[in-house]
C-alpha positions as CSV (number, residue, x, y, z in Angstrom):
1,M,158.2,-192.7,-192.9
2,L,162.0,-192.8,-192.4
3,R,162.5,-191.5,-195.9
4,Q,160.1,-188.7,-195.3
5,G,161.9,-187.7,-192.1
6,N,165.2,-187.7,-193.9
7,R,163.8,-185.5,-196.6
8,M,162.5,-183.0,-194.0
9,A,165.8,-182.9,-192.2
10,L,167.6,-182.5,-195.5
11,S,165.2,-179.7,-196.5
12,A,165.9,-177.9,-193.2
13,R,169.7,-178.2,-193.6
14,C,169.4,-177.0,-197.2
15,C,167.5,-173.9,-196.2
16,R,169.8,-173.2,-193.3
17,K,172.9,-173.5,-195.5
18,A,171.4,-171.3,-198.2
19,S,170.6,-168.7,-195.6
20,Q,174.1,-168.8,-194.1
21,S,175.7,-168.7,-197.6
22,S,173.6,-165.7,-198.5
23,H,174.7,-164.0,-195.3
24,Y,178.3,-164.3,-196.2
25,N,177.6,-163.3,-199.8
26,I,178.5,-166.7,-201.1
27,H,177.1,-167.3,-204.5
28,I,174.4,-170.0,-204.5
29,S,173.0,-171.1,-207.8
30,T,169.4,-170.5,-208.7
31,G,168.8,-174.2,-208.9
32,A,169.9,-174.7,-205.3
33,W,167.5,-172.1,-204.1
34,S,164.7,-173.6,-206.1
35,R,165.3,-177.0,-204.7
36,C,165.5,-175.5,-201.2
37,L,162.1,-173.7,-201.5
38,I,160.5,-176.8,-202.9
39,W,161.5,-178.7,-199.8
40,C,160.5,-175.8,-197.4
41,M,157.0,-175.0,-198.9
42,P,155.0,-178.0,-197.5
43,R,156.2,-177.2,-194.0
44,R,155.2,-173.5,-194.4
45,R,151.8,-174.4,-195.7
46,R,151.1,-176.6,-192.7
47,I,152.1,-173.8,-190.4
48,L,149.9,-171.3,-192.2
49,R,147.0,-173.8,-192.2
50,V,147.3,-174.2,-188.4
51,L,147.5,-170.5,-187.9
52,A,144.4,-170.0,-190.1
53,W,142.4,-172.6,-188.0
54,V,143.6,-170.9,-184.7
55,I,142.5,-167.5,-186.0
56,A,139.2,-168.9,-187.2
57,G,138.6,-170.5,-183.9
58,L,139.2,-167.3,-182.0
59,C,136.9,-165.4,-184.3
60,V,134.2,-168.0,-183.6
61,L,134.7,-167.7,-179.9
62,V,134.2,-163.9,-180.2
63,M,131.4,-163.9,-182.7
64,I,129.2,-166.4,-181.0
65,P,128.8,-164.4,-177.7
66,A,128.7,-161.2,-179.7
67,A,125.9,-162.5,-181.8
68,A,124.0,-163.8,-178.8
69,I,124.3,-160.4,-177.1
70,H,123.0,-158.6,-180.2
71,V,120.1,-161.0,-180.5
72,D,119.3,-160.4,-176.8
73,E,119.4,-156.6,-177.4
74,Y,117.1,-156.9,-180.4
75,L,114.6,-158.9,-178.4
76,L,114.6,-156.3,-175.7
77,R,114.1,-153.6,-178.2
78,R,111.2,-155.4,-179.8
79,N,109.5,-156.1,-176.4
80,A,110.0,-152.5,-175.4
81,E,108.4,-151.2,-178.6
82,R,105.5,-153.5,-178.1
83,F,105.1,-152.5,-174.5
84,L,105.1,-148.8,-175.5
85,A,102.5,-149.4,-178.2
86,D,100.3,-151.2,-175.6
87,L,100.5,-148.2,-173.2
88,K,99.7,-145.8,-176.0
89,S,96.6,-147.8,-176.8
90,L,95.2,-147.1,-173.3
91,E,93.4,-143.7,-173.2
92,M,93.1,-142.2,-169.8
93,R,89.6,-141.4,-168.6
94,K,88.2,-143.6,-171.4
95,S,89.8,-147.1,-171.5
96,T,88.3,-149.5,-169.0
97,Y,89.6,-152.0,-166.5
98,H,89.0,-154.7,-169.2
99,D,91.2,-152.8,-171.6
100,A,94.0,-152.5,-169.0
101,R,93.6,-156.2,-168.1
102,L,94.3,-157.2,-171.6
103,V,97.6,-155.4,-171.5
104,I,98.5,-156.6,-168.0
105,D,97.8,-160.2,-169.0
106,R,99.9,-159.8,-172.1
107,W,102.9,-158.9,-169.8
108,K,101.9,-161.2,-166.9
109,D,105.5,-162.6,-166.7
110,N,106.9,-159.1,-166.1
111,I,104.4,-157.5,-163.8
112,H,104.9,-156.4,-160.2
113,P,101.5,-155.8,-158.7
114,Q,101.1,-153.2,-156.0
115,G,98.4,-155.0,-154.0
116,P,95.3,-156.7,-155.4
117,C,94.3,-155.7,-159.0
118,Q,90.6,-155.1,-159.0
119,P,88.3,-153.0,-161.1
120,N,87.8,-150.4,-158.4
121,R,91.6,-150.1,-157.8
122,C,94.6,-151.6,-159.7
123,D,98.2,-150.5,-159.6
124,V,100.6,-152.5,-161.7
125,E,104.3,-152.0,-162.5
126,I,105.7,-153.8,-165.5
127,G,109.5,-154.2,-166.0
128,I,111.2,-155.5,-169.1
129,G,114.6,-156.9,-168.8
130,D,117.5,-158.5,-170.7
131,F,120.5,-160.6,-169.8
132,W,122.1,-157.7,-167.9
133,N,118.9,-157.2,-165.8
134,R,118.7,-160.9,-165.0
135,H,122.4,-161.0,-163.9
136,W,123.0,-157.5,-162.6
137,E,124.2,-158.7,-159.2
138,F,126.8,-160.9,-160.9
139,F,128.0,-158.0,-163.1
140,T,128.2,-155.8,-160.0
141,H,130.8,-158.1,-158.5
142,H,132.6,-158.8,-161.8
143,Q,132.9,-155.4,-163.5
144,R,135.7,-156.5,-165.9
145,L,133.3,-159.1,-167.3
146,E,130.7,-156.4,-167.7
147,Q,133.2,-154.3,-169.6
148,V,133.8,-157.3,-171.9
149,W,130.1,-157.7,-172.3
150,R,129.8,-154.1,-173.3
151,V,132.7,-154.3,-175.7
152,L,130.8,-157.1,-177.5
153,G,127.8,-154.9,-177.9
154,G,125.8,-155.1,-174.6
155,R,124.2,-152.0,-173.3
156,P,122.9,-151.9,-169.7
157,A,119.2,-150.8,-169.8
158,L,116.3,-150.4,-167.5
159,I,112.8,-150.2,-169.0
160,D,109.7,-150.2,-166.9
161,G,106.2,-148.7,-166.8
162,Y,102.9,-148.7,-164.9
163,I,99.2,-148.7,-165.3
164,R,96.7,-147.2,-162.8
165,V,93.0,-148.0,-162.7
166,R,90.4,-146.3,-160.5
167,N,86.7,-147.2,-160.5
168,N,86.9,-149.3,-163.6
169,I,88.6,-146.5,-165.6
170,V,92.3,-146.1,-166.6
171,W,93.5,-142.9,-164.8
172,G,97.2,-143.2,-165.2
173,K,100.0,-144.8,-167.2
174,G,103.7,-144.2,-167.8
175,I,107.0,-145.5,-169.1
176,R,110.7,-145.0,-168.3
177,A,113.7,-146.0,-170.3
178,I,117.3,-145.7,-169.0
179,I,120.2,-146.8,-171.2
180,L,123.8,-146.5,-170.2
181,S,125.9,-145.3,-173.1
182,Y,129.4,-143.9,-173.6
183,S,129.5,-140.3,-174.6
184,A,132.5,-139.1,-176.6
185,E,131.5,-135.5,-175.8
186,H,131.7,-136.0,-172.0
187,E,134.3,-138.7,-172.2
188,E,132.4,-140.9,-169.8
189,D,129.3,-143.0,-169.4
190,V,126.0,-141.2,-169.5
191,N,122.5,-142.3,-168.5
192,L,120.1,-141.6,-171.4
193,I,116.7,-141.2,-169.9
194,G,113.2,-140.9,-171.4
195,R,110.5,-140.6,-168.8
196,M,106.8,-140.0,-169.7
197,G,104.0,-140.5,-167.2
198,S,100.8,-139.3,-165.7
199,G,100.4,-137.5,-162.4
200,A,100.4,-134.0,-161.0
201,P,103.0,-132.0,-162.9
202,G,105.7,-130.6,-160.5
203,I,105.3,-127.2,-162.2
204,I,102.3,-126.1,-164.2
205,S,103.0,-124.8,-167.7
206,L,101.1,-121.7,-168.7
207,L,101.4,-122.7,-172.4
208,H,99.8,-126.1,-171.9
209,P,98.6,-126.6,-168.3
210,E,97.7,-130.3,-168.8
211,Y,101.2,-131.4,-169.4
212,N,104.8,-130.3,-168.8
213,V,108.0,-131.1,-170.5
214,G,111.6,-130.7,-169.3
215,L,115.2,-131.7,-169.8
216,G,117.1,-134.0,-167.5
217,R,120.6,-133.0,-166.6
218,I,121.1,-134.6,-163.2
219,T,124.7,-135.4,-162.2
220,T,124.2,-138.2,-159.6
221,G,126.4,-141.1,-160.5
222,A,126.7,-141.2,-164.3
223,F,125.9,-138.0,-166.1
224,T,122.3,-137.9,-167.2
225,L,120.9,-136.7,-170.5
226,G,117.3,-137.0,-171.5
227,A,113.8,-135.5,-171.3
228,Y,110.6,-136.1,-169.3
229,T,106.9,-135.4,-169.8
230,E,104.3,-135.2,-167.0
231,F,100.7,-135.2,-168.1
232,T,97.4,-135.1,-166.2
233,P,94.6,-137.6,-167.0
234,Y,92.8,-134.6,-168.7
235,A,95.6,-134.0,-171.2
236,D,94.6,-134.3,-174.9
237,P,95.1,-138.0,-175.9
238,A,96.9,-136.8,-179.1
239,D,99.4,-134.9,-177.0
240,V,100.0,-137.9,-174.8
241,K,100.6,-140.2,-177.7
242,R,102.9,-137.7,-179.4
243,L,105.0,-137.1,-176.3
244,M,105.2,-140.8,-175.3
245,D,108.0,-141.1,-177.8
246,I,111.1,-143.2,-176.9
247,N,113.7,-144.2,-179.4
248,F,114.5,-147.8,-178.5
249,S,117.0,-148.1,-181.4
250,C,119.5,-146.8,-178.9
251,L,119.6,-150.4,-177.7
252,T,120.8,-151.8,-181.0
253,R,122.6,-149.1,-182.9
254,W,126.2,-149.8,-183.8
255,H,127.2,-146.3,-182.7
256,S,125.7,-145.6,-179.3
257,C,123.2,-142.7,-178.7
258,Q,124.9,-139.6,-177.4
259,T,122.2,-137.0,-176.4
260,G,118.8,-136.7,-174.9
261,A,117.4,-136.0,-178.4
262,D,118.4,-139.5,-179.3
263,I,116.4,-141.2,-176.6
264,A,113.4,-138.9,-176.3
265,P,113.3,-136.9,-179.5
266,T,109.8,-135.3,-179.3
267,A,109.9,-134.3,-175.6
268,W,113.5,-133.1,-176.0
269,A,112.7,-130.9,-179.0
270,E,109.7,-129.3,-177.4
271,A,111.4,-128.7,-174.0
272,T,114.5,-127.2,-175.8
273,F,112.2,-124.9,-177.9
274,E,110.4,-123.7,-174.8
275,E,113.6,-123.0,-172.9
276,K,114.8,-120.8,-175.8
277,K,111.5,-119.1,-176.0
278,R,111.5,-118.4,-172.3
279,A,115.0,-117.0,-172.5
280,A,114.0,-114.7,-175.4
281,R,111.1,-113.3,-173.3
282,K,113.7,-112.3,-170.6
283,S,111.8,-110.5,-167.9
284,R,108.4,-110.5,-169.7
285,K,106.2,-113.1,-168.0
286,L,103.1,-114.8,-169.1
287,T,99.8,-114.1,-167.3
288,C,97.8,-116.6,-165.4
289,N,94.9,-118.1,-167.4
290,P,91.7,-120.1,-166.5
291,G,93.2,-123.3,-167.8
292,A,96.2,-123.1,-165.5
293,V,93.9,-122.1,-162.5
294,R,91.7,-125.2,-163.2
295,V,94.7,-127.5,-163.2
296,L,96.2,-125.9,-160.1
297,A,92.9,-126.4,-158.3
298,R,92.6,-130.0,-159.4
299,E,96.2,-131.1,-158.8
300,S,96.8,-129.3,-155.6
301,R,96.1,-130.8,-152.2
302,R,94.8,-127.6,-150.6
303,A,93.3,-124.5,-152.1
304,V,92.6,-121.7,-149.7
305,I,91.8,-118.0,-149.6
306,G,94.2,-115.8,-147.7
307,E,93.6,-112.2,-146.5
308,V,96.3,-109.6,-146.1
309,K,96.6,-108.9,-142.4
310,S,99.9,-107.1,-142.0
311,I,102.5,-105.2,-144.1
312,R,105.7,-104.4,-142.2
313,P,109.2,-103.3,-143.0
314,S,111.3,-106.3,-144.1
315,L,113.6,-108.0,-141.6
316,L,115.7,-109.6,-144.3
317,P,119.5,-109.1,-143.8
318,Y,119.8,-107.0,-147.0
319,D,118.5,-103.5,-147.6
320,D,115.4,-103.2,-145.4
321,S,114.3,-100.0,-147.1
322,T,113.4,-101.6,-150.4
323,F,111.3,-104.6,-149.2
324,A,108.3,-105.2,-147.0
325,D,107.0,-108.4,-145.3
326,V,103.4,-109.2,-146.2
327,K,101.4,-111.7,-144.1
328,L,98.2,-113.4,-145.2
329,L,95.9,-115.2,-142.8
330,L,94.5,-118.4,-144.4
331,N,90.9,-118.5,-143.3
332,D,88.7,-119.8,-146.1
333,D,89.3,-123.3,-147.6
334,L,88.0,-123.9,-151.1
335,K,89.5,-127.3,-151.2
336,P,90.0,-128.8,-147.7
337,C,92.5,-131.7,-147.3
338,N,93.2,-134.4,-144.8
339,F,97.0,-133.9,-144.6
340,D,98.0,-132.6,-141.2
341,F,101.2,-130.9,-142.5
342,L,99.0,-128.7,-144.7
343,L,96.2,-128.2,-142.3
344,K,98.7,-126.7,-139.8
345,L,99.4,-123.8,-142.2
346,R,97.4,-120.9,-140.7
347,D,99.2,-118.1,-142.5
348,Y,101.6,-117.4,-145.3
349,S,104.2,-114.7,-145.5
350,F,106.3,-113.3,-148.3
351,S,108.6,-110.3,-149.1
352,E,107.7,-107.8,-151.8
353,S,109.7,-104.8,-153.1
354,L,108.5,-101.4,-152.4
355,P,106.1,-99.8,-153.3
356,V,103.9,-102.7,-152.1
357,K,101.0,-103.5,-154.4
358,R,99.0,-105.4,-151.7
359,K,96.7,-103.7,-149.4
360,L,95.3,-104.7,-146.0
361,G,92.1,-106.7,-146.6
362,D,93.1,-107.9,-150.1
363,R,92.1,-111.6,-150.7
364,Y,94.1,-114.1,-152.7
365,I,93.8,-117.7,-153.6
366,L,96.8,-119.9,-152.7
367,F,97.5,-123.5,-153.8
368,F,99.5,-126.0,-151.8
369,R,100.9,-129.5,-152.4
370,Y,103.7,-129.4,-149.9
371,P,104.1,-127.1,-146.8
372,D,107.4,-125.6,-148.0
373,G,106.0,-123.4,-150.7
374,L,103.2,-122.6,-153.1
375,Y,102.1,-124.9,-155.9
376,S,102.4,-122.8,-159.0
377,D,103.3,-122.3,-162.6
378,N,106.8,-122.0,-164.2
379,D,106.4,-118.1,-164.4
380,H,104.9,-117.8,-160.9
381,A,102.0,-115.8,-162.5
382,C,99.4,-117.7,-160.4
383,D,101.2,-117.5,-157.1
384,L,98.8,-115.0,-155.5
385,L,95.6,-115.2,-157.5
386,P,93.1,-112.5,-156.8
387,A,90.0,-114.0,-155.2
388,T,87.6,-112.7,-157.9
389,K,84.4,-114.4,-158.8
390,E,85.8,-115.7,-162.1
391,N,88.9,-117.1,-160.5
392,I,86.9,-118.8,-157.7
393,E,84.6,-120.4,-160.3
394,A,87.6,-121.7,-162.2
395,V,89.0,-123.1,-158.9
396,K,85.7,-124.8,-158.2
397,Q,85.6,-126.3,-161.6
398,G,89.1,-127.8,-161.2
399,I,88.1,-129.2,-157.8
400,T,85.2,-131.1,-159.3
401,E,87.6,-132.7,-161.7
402,D,90.0,-133.9,-159.0
403,W,90.3,-137.7,-159.2
404,A,91.0,-137.9,-155.5
405,D,94.2,-140.0,-155.7
406,H,96.8,-137.6,-154.2
407,D,97.3,-140.0,-151.3
408,D,99.4,-142.3,-153.5
């Protein structure tokens, strides 16, 4: 041991002398340098070996949590895809409570029942989560750790859906996926959203009255990109399956998804195409059709016939000479309702440019879901529907299809 220590000390002195001599341009023989390097190499190898082990250890410390995060994301993606497939397998107005029950039991650890689930009435929400969902409160108070988690591959996501059964039949279903992703285009985080579900469409489409598609560009909190689909229980099952398309690879891709087309490709493509088509039409509007009338009658809360009672010069603050106020008296309910806020509506007024097309005594059909305006289509072609025999028959047909669940 003493001899080895002396050799190391001698080696160090040798290297130091050689270095100093070289600095002052003192000639050192090649043999001296060789002997010096021979003495120094074992020490250098030990240092490099230690550094290699340290680097390997650091890599392991990073790779283990990164691998665990990616495994968790892949499990979430697999579960989400299975859940979406289960929802697609349920066909509204055809699948039974038993069919829905099989899906509900398959996800029993993730369900949030909205009251008792019975064949006559069952409302169930199903949420699928990952590590972030289970510890979101912790991440809320430790945002730097959340940033580390995201750098290692984690992507905050919310995935949930619902099933609705009435009188032993599936009458509703839906799914929503929200994935937080960094957008290079916007230079900030964006919420990528795909939302597809049943219910009364907010606005009826004249092109396909039983469903509506749209783009999400909401700017509350993080910027939002995505697409949505609203379909009635009477929508074609093929359309429902086609539009319930969510790309869950956004959870596991190395390069994060950037646009609404990434998260909801089918709905995004159709909504974008329809927006361009509507812009190309400019002022040319589509006409109201029996299919739209039937859906408006079914999905509205009140359908009533109004009669023109007065036409007067407009009291609007702008040029009164070009507009007139038209007032209709609502006096013949085709579809009565139990909502006081709608029953209180006794008349409906609107402004129309001169020359006024309406005449005293003209009768029109009006649809309401809320008291602040008419329930109508995206071109407002069905706003004031002439109360003809054909239109009244279409309204009555739609009313018979009403699944009487608008109180939810």
